[in-house]
N, C-alpha and C positions, 0 to 999 in steps of 0.2 A: 504494500500500500504506500503510495506516494502522497506526501502532504505538502501543500504549497502555503507558505506563510507570507502575507503581504505586510510590509513594514514601510513606514514613511522614512524619508531621509533622516529626519530628526531622531527617529527611533533607532536607526542603524548607528548614527553617530553616538547616541547615548550608550548603546550596547558596546561599541568599540571602546569608549572611554572607561568602561567597567572591566574590561579584560586585562590580564597581566601585561606588563610592558613588553615582554618578549613576543607575546601574541599580537600586540598592536604593531610591532615592527614587522612581523610576518604579513599581516593584513595590508599595511601601508606599502610594503615592498612589492607585494603582488599587484596592488592597484597601480602603483607607479610604473611597474613593468608593462602592464596592460595599456596604460595611457601612452607610454613611450612607443609601443608597437603600433597603436592606432595612429599616433602622430606620424610615424614613419610611413605608414600606408597612405595617409592624407598627403604627405609631401610628395611621394612617388606619383600619386594620382594627379596632383597639381602640376608637377613637372611634365608629365605626359601630355596633359591638356595644353599647357603653354607651348610645348614643342609642336603640337598639332596645329595650333593657331598660327604659330610662326610659319610653319611649312605652307599653310594655306595662303599666307601672304607673301610667300617667296623669300622667307627669312630663315636663317639657321641659328637657332637659340644657342647652340654650343659654340658658334663662331663669334657671337656677340660679346662685346666687352661688358663689364659690370655696369658701367654707366648707361650703355645702350639697353641693357636688360631692364634697368630701373626706369628709364624713359618709356620703354615699350609697355611695361606693366602699368605705369602711371597713365599712359594713353588708353590702355584697355579699361582701366577703372573709370576713366572719364570719357568713354566713347561718345557720350552725348554732345561733347564739344567737338569742334572741327578736328579731324584726324591729323596728327602731326605729319608733316611732309617727309620726315626721315623714315617713316614706316608706311608707305603707300599701300 
């Protein structure tokens, strides 16, 4: 028999605060590792999307300088304004 217990975030925090310090470390370490793995996946996904957008515009992300990349991303974020002539 499987039992599912629904807890609020506050209840989970209260529970973690009550467990021994070494168990807190284990819980927090596990959560940090999972968050790091998720962050890495998001970074890889974002990089792939940016490379695809660059390729669609005839640009090579890997050949761009850091300043060109920053300008490109800034222009993407603000696409509602006139497209910068450096990236037609």
